[in-house]
N, CA, C and O atoms as CSV, one atom per row, in Angstrom:
chain,resi,resn,atom,element,x,y,z
A,1,MET,N,N,60.167,68.566,87.008
A,1,MET,CA,C,60.488,68.555,88.420
A,1,MET,C,C,61.827,67.851,88.667
A,1,MET,O,O,62.631,68.282,89.493
A,2,LYS,N,N,62.041,66.768,87.935
A,2,LYS,CA,C,63.279,66.021,88.111
A,2,LYS,C,C,64.489,66.848,87.689
A,2,LYS,O,O,65.555,66.763,88.300
A,3,LYS,N,N,64.313,67.656,86.630
A,3,LYS,CA,C,65.404,68.513,86.171
A,3,LYS,C,C,65.760,69.548,87.240
A,3,LYS,O,O,66.935,69.869,87.421
A,4,ILE,N,N,64.777,70.061,87.935
A,4,ILE,CA,C,65.026,71.048,88.989
A,4,ILE,C,C,65.796,70.401,90.140
A,4,ILE,O,O,66.718,71.005,90.689
A,5,GLN,N,N,65.426,69.189,90.501
A,5,GLN,CA,C,66.129,68.483,91.577
A,5,GLN,C,C,67.594,68.223,91.195
A,5,GLN,O,O,68.494,68.388,92.018
A,6,ILE,N,N,67.818,67.824,89.965
A,6,ILE,CA,C,69.181,67.574,89.496
A,6,ILE,C,C,69.975,68.881,89.489
A,6,ILE,O,O,71.132,68.912,89.907
A,7,LEU,N,N,69.357,69.944,89.019
A,7,LEU,CA,C,70.015,71.249,88.991
A,7,LEU,C,C,70.354,71.710,90.406
A,7,LEU,O,O,71.456,72.204,90.639
A,8,LEU,N,N,69.439,71.560,91.346
A,8,LEU,CA,C,69.711,71.943,92.733
A,8,LEU,C,C,70.834,71.103,93.332
A,8,LEU,O,O,71.692,71.627,94.041
A,9,ALA,N,N,70.829,69.814,93.052
A,9,ALA,CA,C,71.888,68.939,93.556
A,9,ALA,C,C,73.237,69.353,92.972
A,9,ALA,O,O,74.246,69.345,93.677
A,10,LEU,N,N,73.258,69.709,91.704
A,10,LEU,CA,C,74.486,70.139,91.055
A,10,LEU,C,C,74.995,71.456,91.665
A,10,LEU,O,O,76.186,71.584,91.950
A,11,VAL,N,N,74.114,72.415,91.861
A,11,VAL,CA,C,74.498,73.688,92.471
A,11,VAL,C,C,75.005,73.453,93.890
A,11,VAL,O,O,76.012,74.038,94.289
A,12,PHE,N,N,74.331,72.616,94.646
A,12,PHE,CA,C,74.751,72.305,96.012
A,12,PHE,C,C,76.137,71.651,96.013
A,12,PHE,O,O,76.986,71.991,96.837
A,13,GLY,N,N,76.359,70.724,95.100
A,13,GLY,CA,C,77.652,70.039,95.011
A,13,GLY,C,C,78.786,70.993,94.669
A,13,GLY,O,O,79.862,70.915,95.261
A,14,ILE,N,N,78.556,71.884,93.730
A,14,ILE,CA,C,79.579,72.866,93.355
A,14,ILE,C,C,79.869,73.798,94.523
A,14,ILE,O,O,81.025,74.126,94.790
A,15,THR,N,N,78.821,74.223,95.218
A,15,THR,CA,C,78.997,75.111,96.374
A,15,THR,C,C,79.813,74.425,97.458
A,15,THR,O,O,80.716,75.042,98.022
A,16,MET,N,N,79.524,73.193,97.757
A,16,MET,CA,C,80.262,72.458,98.798
A,16,MET,C,C,81.715,72.229,98.378
A,16,MET,O,O,82.614,72.313,99.214
A,17,ALA,N,N,81.954,71.945,97.117
A,17,ALA,CA,C,83.319,71.741,96.635
A,17,ALA,C,C,84.129,73.030,96.758
A,17,ALA,O,O,85.315,72.995,97.087
A,18,THR,N,N,83.490,74.159,96.497
A,18,THR,CA,C,84.165,75.452,96.622
A,18,THR,C,C,84.548,75.709,98.067
A,18,THR,O,O,85.675,76.124,98.336
A,19,TYR,N,N,83.644,75.475,98.999
A,19,TYR,CA,C,83.938,75.693,100.417
A,19,TYR,C,C,84.993,74.716,100.929
A,19,TYR,O,O,85.777,75.073,101.808
A,20,ALA,N,N,85.029,73.524,100.414
A,20,ALA,CA,C,86.001,72.527,100.859
A,20,ALA,C,C,87.422,72.929,100.462
A,20,ALA,O,O,88.388,72.505,101.097
A,21,GLN,N,N,87.551,73.745,99.414
A,21,GLN,CA,C,88.871,74.138,98.946
A,21,GLN,C,C,89.412,75.380,99.642
A,21,GLN,O,O,90.574,75.731,99.439
A,22,VAL,N,N,88.613,76.049,100.448
A,22,VAL,CA,C,89.072,77.233,101.161
A,22,VAL,C,C,90.064,76.791,102.232
A,22,VAL,O,O,89.762,75.934,103.062
A,23,LYS,N,N,91.239,77.385,102.198
A,23,LYS,CA,C,92.280,77.005,103.152
A,23,LYS,C,C,92.440,78.122,104.179
A,23,LYS,O,O,92.362,79.303,103.841
A,24,PRO,N,N,92.664,77.740,105.437
A,24,PRO,CA,C,92.841,78.767,106.462
A,24,PRO,C,C,94.166,79.503,106.277
A,24,PRO,O,O,95.235,78.893,106.283
A,25,VAL,N,N,94.082,80.803,106.114
A,25,VAL,CA,C,95.256,81.633,105.862
A,25,VAL,C,C,95.431,82.610,107.021
A,25,VAL,O,O,94.454,83.175,107.514
A,26,MET,N,N,96.673,82.808,107.452
A,26,MET,CA,C,96.986,83.782,108.498
A,26,MET,C,C,98.110,84.672,108.007
A,26,MET,O,O,98.907,84.286,107.151
A,27,THR,N,N,98.158,85.873,108.566
A,27,THR,CA,C,99.258,86.795,108.313
A,27,THR,C,C,99.868,87.165,109.650
A,27,THR,O,O,99.155,87.486,110.601
A,28,ALA,N,N,101.187,87.119,109.721
A,28,ALA,CA,C,101.897,87.447,110.960
A,28,ALA,C,C,103.005,88.439,110.660
A,28,ALA,O,O,103.613,88.415,109.589
A,29,VAL,N,N,103.254,89.309,111.624
A,29,VAL,CA,C,104.372,90.244,111.526
A,29,VAL,C,C,105.404,89.805,112.561
A,29,VAL,O,O,105.116,89.740,113.756
A,30,ILE,N,N,106.599,89.507,112.086
A,30,ILE,CA,C,107.684,89.000,112.931
A,30,ILE,C,C,108.771,90.065,113.005
A,30,ILE,O,O,109.170,90.626,111.984
A,31,LYS,N,N,109.245,90.337,114.204
A,31,LYS,CA,C,110.363,91.273,114.357
A,31,LYS,C,C,111.636,90.584,113.896
A,31,LYS,O,O,111.982,89.507,114.382
A,32,THR,N,N,112.322,91.203,112.967
A,32,THR,CA,C,113.607,90.688,112.474
A,32,THR,C,C,114.640,91.807,112.655
A,32,THR,O,O,114.995,92.494,111.698
A,33,PRO,N,N,115.111,91.979,113.881
A,33,PRO,CA,C,115.957,93.130,114.207
A,33,PRO,C,C,117.348,93.107,113.586
A,33,PRO,O,O,118.029,94.132,113.568
A,34,THR,N,N,117.775,91.971,113.083
A,34,THR,CA,C,119.131,91.890,112.538
A,34,THR,C,C,119.198,92.084,111.030
A,34,THR,O,O,120.284,92.010,110.456
A,35,VAL,N,N,118.053,92.332,110.363
A,35,VAL,CA,C,118.122,92.622,108.924
A,35,VAL,C,C,118.697,94.013,108.742
A,35,VAL,O,O,118.298,94.951,109.432
A,36,GLN,N,N,119.641,94.150,107.805
A,36,GLN,CA,C,120.386,95.396,107.652
A,36,GLN,C,C,120.151,96.100,106.317
A,36,GLN,O,O,120.232,97.326,106.238
A,37,CYS,N,N,119.860,95.327,105.269
A,37,CYS,CA,C,119.909,95.927,103.931
A,37,CYS,C,C,119.021,95.157,102.951
A,37,CYS,O,O,118.349,94.190,103.312
A,38,ASP,N,N,119.042,95.618,101.711
A,38,ASP,CA,C,118.256,94.974,100.661
A,38,ASP,C,C,118.727,93.548,100.404
A,38,ASP,O,O,117.933,92.689,100.020
A,39,GLU,N,N,120.015,93.296,100.613
A,39,GLU,CA,C,120.529,91.930,100.423
A,39,GLU,C,C,119.928,90.981,101.464
A,39,GLU,O,O,119.607,89.835,101.149
A,40,CYS,N,N,119.779,91.454,102.688
A,40,CYS,CA,C,119.128,90.656,103.742
A,40,CYS,C,C,117.693,90.332,103.318
A,40,CYS,O,O,117.239,89.193,103.421
A,41,LYS,N,N,116.996,91.361,102.840
A,41,LYS,CA,C,115.607,91.213,102.391
A,41,LYS,C,C,115.506,90.122,101.322
A,41,LYS,O,O,114.679,89.215,101.421
A,42,LYS,N,N,116.360,90.224,100.302
A,42,LYS,CA,C,116.327,89.252,99.203
A,42,LYS,C,C,116.652,87.847,99.693
A,42,LYS,O,O,116.029,86.873,99.270
A,43,ARG,N,N,117.617,87.751,100.576
A,43,ARG,CA,C,118.041,86.440,101.093
A,43,ARG,C,C,116.880,85.736,101.801
A,43,ARG,O,O,116.608,84.565,101.538
A,44,ILE,N,N,116.203,86.446,102.691
A,44,ILE,CA,C,115.083,85.852,103.436
A,44,ILE,C,C,113.920,85.552,102.504
A,44,ILE,O,O,113.362,84.456,102.542
A,45,GLU,N,N,113.549,86.513,101.669
A,45,GLU,CA,C,112.402,86.323,100.779
A,45,GLU,C,C,112.626,85.175,99.795
A,45,GLU,O,O,111.711,84.389,99.549
A,46,ASN,N,N,113.822,85.071,99.234
A,46,ASN,CA,C,114.104,83.979,98.292
A,46,ASN,C,C,114.023,82.622,98.982
A,46,ASN,O,O,113.448,81.680,98.436
A,47,TYR,N,N,114.588,82.520,100.163
A,47,TYR,CA,C,114.579,81.257,100.893
A,47,TYR,C,C,113.152,80.877,101.288
A,47,TYR,O,O,112.733,79.736,101.095
A,48,MET,N,N,112.426,81.818,101.828
A,48,MET,CA,C,111.093,81.530,102.362
A,48,MET,C,C,110.046,81.306,101.274
A,48,MET,O,O,109.082,80.572,101.489
A,49,SER,N,N,110.221,81.923,100.125
A,49,SER,CA,C,109.194,81.814,99.081
A,49,SER,C,C,109.044,80.392,98.554
A,49,SER,O,O,108.030,80.073,97.931
A,50,HIS,N,N,110.030,79.534,98.790
A,50,HIS,CA,C,109.969,78.154,98.303
A,50,HIS,C,C,109.486,77.177,99.378
A,50,HIS,O,O,109.386,75.978,99.118
A,51,GLU,N,N,109.192,77.666,100.557
A,51,GLU,CA,C,108.797,76.788,101.655
A,51,GLU,C,C,107.309,76.462,101.598
A,51,GLU,O,O,106.494,77.297,101.207
A,52,ALA,N,N,106.970,75.250,101.990
A,52,ALA,CA,C,105.579,74.785,101.960
A,52,ALA,C,C,104.705,75.646,102.860
A,52,ALA,O,O,105.050,75.912,104.011
A,53,GLY,N,N,103.584,76.072,102.329
A,53,GLY,CA,C,102.610,76.823,103.106
A,53,GLY,C,C,102.791,78.323,103.083
A,53,GLY,O,O,101.891,79.051,103.503
A,54,ILE,N,N,103.922,78.812,102.606
A,54,ILE,CA,C,104.159,80.254,102.568
A,54,ILE,C,C,103.473,80.824,101.324
A,54,ILE,O,O,103.796,80.442,100.200
A,55,GLN,N,N,102.544,81.719,101.531
A,55,GLN,CA,C,101.823,82.344,100.429
A,55,GLN,C,C,102.493,83.634,99.965
A,55,GLN,O,O,102.598,83.898,98.767
A,56,LYS,N,N,102.946,84.438,100.939
A,56,LYS,CA,C,103.525,85.741,100.624
A,56,LYS,C,C,104.471,86.133,101.745
A,56,LYS,O,O,104.214,85.842,102.913
A,57,ILE,N,N,105.565,86.792,101.392
A,57,ILE,CA,C,106.521,87.249,102.402
A,57,ILE,C,C,107.077,88.597,101.968
A,57,ILE,O,O,107.393,88.809,100.797
A,58,ASN,N,N,107.190,89.501,102.931
A,58,ASN,CA,C,107.761,90.814,102.659
A,58,ASN,C,C,108.620,91.237,103.840
A,58,ASN,O,O,108.134,91.361,104.965
A,59,VAL,N,N,109.897,91.456,103.573
A,59,VAL,CA,C,110.834,91.913,104.596
A,59,VAL,C,C,110.992,93.423,104.438
A,59,VAL,O,O,111.298,93.911,103.350
A,60,ASP,N,N,110.784,94.154,105.522
A,60,ASP,CA,C,110.991,95.598,105.545
A,60,ASP,C,C,112.204,95.862,106.422
A,60,ASP,O,O,112.093,95.901,107.648
A,61,PHE,N,N,113.379,96.046,105.787
A,61,PHE,CA,C,114.605,96.181,106.579
A,61,PHE,C,C,114.672,97.529,107.298
A,61,PHE,O,O,115.409,97.663,108.274
A,62,LYS,N,N,113.928,98.519,106.841
A,62,LYS,CA,C,113.910,99.808,107.539
A,62,LYS,C,C,113.124,99.718,108.846
A,62,LYS,O,O,113.526,100.288,109.860
A,63,LYS,N,N,112.003,98.997,108.814
A,63,LYS,CA,C,111.194,98.793,110.022
A,63,LYS,C,C,111.660,97.582,110.821
A,63,LYS,O,O,111.250,97.383,111.964
A,64,LYS,N,N,112.527,96.773,110.201
A,64,LYS,CA,C,113.050,95.546,110.811
A,64,LYS,C,C,111.922,94.573,111.178
A,64,LYS,O,O,111.866,94.032,112.283
A,65,THR,N,N,111.023,94.373,110.195
A,65,THR,CA,C,109.926,93.425,110.354
A,65,THR,C,C,109.809,92.561,109.102
A,65,THR,O,O,110.223,92.950,108.011
A,66,THR,N,N,109.239,91.393,109.293
A,66,THR,CA,C,108.935,90.489,108.187
A,66,THR,C,C,107.473,90.109,108.299
A,66,THR,O,O,107.037,89.583,109.323
A,67,THR,N,N,106.714,90.377,107.243
A,67,THR,CA,C,105.296,90.047,107.205
A,67,THR,C,C,105.129,88.789,106.358
A,67,THR,O,O,105.559,88.738,105.205
A,68,VAL,N,N,104.499,87.779,106.947
A,68,VAL,CA,C,104.347,86.486,106.279
A,68,VAL,C,C,102.876,86.091,106.255
A,68,VAL,O,O,102.200,86.113,107.283
A,69,THR,N,N,102.389,85.731,105.072
A,69,THR,CA,C,101.045,85.165,104.925
A,69,THR,C,C,101.242,83.684,104.621
A,69,THR,O,O,101.977,83.319,103.704
A,70,TYR,N,N,100.570,82.832,105.408
A,70,TYR,CA,C,100.817,81.398,105.287
A,70,TYR,C,C,99.544,80.588,105.508
A,70,TYR,O,O,98.567,81.066,106.085
A,71,LEU,N,N,99.589,79.343,105.028
A,71,LEU,CA,C,98.486,78.398,105.210
A,71,LEU,C,C,98.683,77.684,106.549
A,71,LEU,O,O,99.704,77.031,106.766
A,72,THR,N,N,97.715,77.809,107.430
A,72,THR,CA,C,97.858,77.244,108.769
A,72,THR,C,C,97.813,75.721,108.788
A,72,THR,O,O,98.229,75.102,109.768
A,73,ASP,N,N,97.315,75.115,107.720
A,73,ASP,CA,C,97.304,73.654,107.686
A,73,ASP,C,C,98.613,73.083,107.133
A,73,ASP,O,O,98.784,71.865,107.088
A,74,ARG,N,N,99.540,73.958,106.709
A,74,ARG,CA,C,100.815,73.511,106.158
A,74,ARG,C,C,102.018,73.903,107.008
A,74,ARG,O,O,103.044,73.223,106.986
A,75,THR,N,N,101.894,75.013,107.766
A,75,THR,CA,C,102.994,75.471,108.611
A,75,THR,C,C,102.430,76.300,109.753
A,75,THR,O,O,101.221,76.523,109.830
A,76,ASN,N,N,103.303,76.754,110.635
A,76,ASN,CA,C,102.865,77.591,111.754
A,76,ASN,C,C,103.923,78.651,112.034
A,76,ASN,O,O,105.006,78.631,111.449
A,77,ILE,N,N,103.603,79.564,112.922
A,77,ILE,CA,C,104.478,80.696,113.187
A,77,ILE,C,C,105.835,80.260,113.745
A,77,ILE,O,O,106.854,80.874,113.429
A,78,GLU,N,N,105.861,79.223,114.557
A,78,GLU,CA,C,107.136,78.749,115.112
A,78,GLU,C,C,108.040,78.184,114.019
A,78,GLU,O,O,109.251,78.408,114.041
A,79,ASN,N,N,107.464,77.457,113.064
A,79,ASN,CA,C,108.256,76.953,111.936
A,79,ASN,C,C,108.807,78.103,111.095
A,79,ASN,O,O,109.944,78.047,110.626
A,80,ILE,N,N,108.005,79.133,110.909
A,80,ILE,CA,C,108.433,80.281,110.117
A,80,ILE,C,C,109.599,80.995,110.803
A,80,ILE,O,O,110.579,81.351,110.150
A,81,LYS,N,N,109.496,81.201,112.099
A,81,LYS,CA,C,110.597,81.822,112.847
A,81,LYS,C,C,111.867,80.975,112.745
A,81,LYS,O,O,112.964,81.510,112.586
A,82,ALA,N,N,111.712,79.663,112.837
A,82,ALA,CA,C,112.872,78.764,112.720
A,82,ALA,C,C,113.493,78.852,111.330
A,82,ALA,O,O,114.716,78.802,111.195
A,83,MET,N,N,112.661,78.985,110.290
A,83,MET,CA,C,113.185,79.113,108.931
A,83,MET,C,C,114.009,80.388,108.789
A,83,MET,O,O,115.081,80.375,108.184
A,84,ILE,N,N,113.507,81.490,109.346
A,84,ILE,CA,C,114.244,82.754,109.282
A,84,ILE,C,C,115.570,82.614,110.028
A,84,ILE,O,O,116.605,83.086,109.556
A,85,ALA,N,N,115.537,81.969,111.187
A,85,ALA,CA,C,116.767,81.744,111.963
A,85,ALA,C,C,117.745,80.874,111.180
A,85,ALA,O,O,118.956,81.073,111.275
A,86,ASN,N,N,117.241,79.918,110.411
A,86,ASN,CA,C,118.109,79.044,109.611
A,86,ASN,C,C,118.778,79.778,108.452
A,86,ASN,O,O,119.776,79.305,107.908
A,87,VAL,N,N,118.229,80.938,108.073
A,87,VAL,CA,C,118.855,81.758,107.045
A,87,VAL,C,C,119.979,82.598,107.668
A,87,VAL,O,O,120.892,83.035,106.967
A,88,GLY,N,N,119.905,82.822,108.993
A,88,GLY,CA,C,120.957,83.561,109.681
A,88,GLY,C,C,120.505,84.822,110.386
A,88,GLY,O,O,121.329,85.646,110.781
A,89,TYR,N,N,119.191,84.979,110.550
A,89,TYR,CA,C,118.653,86.198,111.141
A,89,TYR,C,C,117.808,85.872,112.375
A,89,TYR,O,O,117.196,84.807,112.456
A,90,ASP,N,N,117.782,86.806,113.334
A,90,ASP,CA,C,116.914,86.670,114.505
A,90,ASP,C,C,115.468,86.881,114.059
A,90,ASP,O,O,115.193,87.689,113.172
A,91,ALA,N,N,114.546,86.142,114.689
A,91,ALA,CA,C,113.120,86.251,114.385
A,91,ALA,C,C,112.343,86.217,115.696
A,91,ALA,O,O,112.179,85.155,116.297
A,92,ASP,N,N,111.865,87.376,116.138
A,92,ASP,CA,C,111.208,87.513,117.441
A,92,ASP,C,C,112.123,86.950,118.523
A,92,ASP,O,O,113.219,87.467,118.741
A,93,ASP,N,N,111.682,85.898,119.199
A,93,ASP,CA,C,112.437,85.322,120.313
A,93,ASP,C,C,113.388,84.201,119.884
A,93,ASP,O,O,114.041,83.588,120.730
A,94,VAL,N,N,113.470,83.930,118.585
A,94,VAL,CA,C,114.338,82.871,118.067
A,94,VAL,C,C,115.613,83.509,117.510
A,94,VAL,O,O,115.556,84.346,116.609
A,95,THR,N,N,116.759,83.105,118.055
A,95,THR,CA,C,118.020,83.683,117.587
A,95,THR,C,C,118.522,82.955,116.345
A,95,THR,O,O,118.203,81.792,116.101
A,96,ALA,N,N,119.311,83.678,115.580
A,96,ALA,CA,C,119.859,83.149,114.333
A,96,ALA,C,C,120.690,81.897,114.587
A,96,ALA,O,O,121.371,81.786,115.606
A,97,GLU,N,N,120.627,80.969,113.657
A,97,GLU,CA,C,121.441,79.755,113.718
A,97,GLU,C,C,122.896,80.194,113.507
A,97,GLU,O,O,123.203,80.811,112.487
A,98,PRO,N,N,123.798,79.887,114.452
A,98,PRO,CA,C,125.171,80.419,114.414
A,98,PRO,C,C,125.935,80.161,113.115
A,98,PRO,O,O,126.593,81.071,112.609
A,99,ASP,N,N,125.869,78.964,112.568
A,99,ASP,CA,C,126.609,78.681,111.336
A,99,ASP,C,C,126.044,79.472,110.153
A,99,ASP,O,O,126.799,79.948,109.304
A,100,ALA,N,N,124.731,79.610,110.099
A,100,ALA,CA,C,124.116,80.391,109.020
A,100,ALA,C,C,124.499,81.859,109.157
A,100,ALA,O,O,124.767,82.526,108.158
A,101,TYR,N,N,124.527,82.365,110.385
A,101,TYR,CA,C,124.927,83.753,110.619
A,101,TYR,C,C,126.364,83.997,110.168
A,101,TYR,O,O,126.660,85.034,109.573
A,102,LYS,N,N,127.246,83.061,110.444
A,102,LYS,CA,C,128.658,83.196,110.045
A,102,LYS,C,C,128.808,83.275,108.526
A,102,LYS,O,O,129.716,83.936,108.023
A,103,ARG,N,N,127.910,82.594,107.792
A,103,ARG,CA,C,127.989,82.577,106.326
A,103,ARG,C,C,127.429,83.851,105.672
A,103,ARG,O,O,127.603,84.056,104.470
A,104,LEU,N,N,126.761,84.702,106.453
A,104,LEU,CA,C,126.202,85.923,105.877
A,104,LEU,C,C,127.323,86.854,105.416
A,104,LEU,O,O,128.404,86.859,106.004
A,105,PRO,N,N,127.072,87.640,104.367
A,105,PRO,CA,C,128.060,88.643,103.968
A,105,PRO,C,C,128.250,89.656,105.104
A,105,PRO,O,O,127.360,89.818,105.938
A,106,THR,N,N,129.356,90.310,105.141
A,106,THR,CA,C,129.669,91.261,106.216
A,106,THR,C,C,128.588,92.322,106.358
A,106,THR,O,O,128.229,92.686,107.478
A,107,CYS,N,N,128.065,92.823,105.248
A,107,CYS,CA,C,127.062,93.892,105.317
A,107,CYS,C,C,125.771,93.437,106.010
A,107,CYS,O,O,124.997,94.272,106.477
A,108,CYS,N,N,125.536,92.142,106.078
A,108,CYS,CA,C,124.304,91.612,106.674
A,108,CYS,C,C,124.473,91.217,108.137
A,108,CYS,O,O,123.521,90.765,108.773
A,109,LYS,N,N,125.665,91.383,108.663
A,109,LYS,CA,C,125.899,91.026,110.064
A,109,LYS,C,C,125.602,92.215,110.966
A,109,LYS,O,O,125.474,93.347,110.499
A,110,LYS,N,N,125.495,91.950,112.241
A,110,LYS,CA,C,125.209,92.980,113.229
A,110,LYS,C,C,126.353,93.996,113.278
A,110,LYS,O,O,127.508,93.637,113.049
A,111,PRO,N,N,126.043,95.256,113.574
A,111,PRO,CA,C,127.093,96.279,113.658
A,111,PRO,C,C,128.209,95.916,114.634
A,111,PRO,O,O,129.370,96.234,114.379
A,112,GLU,N,N,127.885,95.263,115.733
A,112,GLU,CA,C,128.916,94.875,116.698
A,112,GLU,C,C,129.859,93.814,116.148
A,112,GLU,O,O,130.937,93.587,116.697
A,113,ASP,N,N,129.441,93.155,115.042
A,113,ASP,CA,C,130.305,92.157,114.396
A,113,ASP,C,C,130.954,92.740,113.128
A,113,ASP,O,O,131.481,92.002,112.296
A,114,GLY,N,N,130.906,94.075,112.996
A,114,GLY,CA,C,131.515,94.720,111.843
A,114,GLY,C,C,130.604,94.836,110.647
A,114,GLY,O,O,131.045,95.216,109.562
A,115,GLY,N,N,129.336,94.512,110.831
A,115,GLY,CA,C,128.395,94.551,109.713
A,115,GLY,C,C,127.636,95.853,109.625
A,115,GLY,O,O,127.917,96.812,110.344
A,116,GLY,N,N,126.671,95.869,108.731
A,116,GLY,CA,C,125.825,97.041,108.557
A,116,GLY,C,C,126.437,98.127,107.707
A,116,GLY,O,O,125.839,99.189,107.534
A,117,LYS,N,N,127.623,97.880,107.173
A,117,LYS,CA,C,128.302,98.873,106.353
A,117,LYS,C,C,128.255,98.435,104.891
A,117,LYS,O,O,128.480,97.266,104.575
A,118,HIS,N,N,127.966,99.366,104.023
A,118,HIS,CA,C,127.908,99.056,102.577
A,118,HIS,C,C,129.005,99.754,101.860
A,118,HIS,O,O,129.128,99.622,100.643
C-alpha cells in the first residue's frame, strides 16, 4: 500500500511539474507595409530572432505581413512592433524609427524615397 502511495505522489509531482513549465504562447500578424524584398525579410527576421520571448517569426514581403509567435510572459505585441520599428520598418500603427530607416539600403526604402528597385 505504501508503494502505491509513493507511486501516486511521484506521478502527481511529475504531472504538476509538467504543467508548471507550460508557457503562454501567442501568435500575432502585424502589417508591415514598408517591407519591399527578401533583404527586408532577412533583416527583420535576423534582428527579431535574438529577442527575448520571440519563438518564431516569418516576414511575408509579398503580403506585407509579419507573423510572430511569442511568449506572453516575456514580451508583448507593443514591444514587438517597437522592435520592428527599430529595425527601420513600419509595424501596424507604429512608424519606423527615422535613423534606422535612413540606414536601410535603397532597395528597402519606400518607393517615394527612391526605394523598391532591385
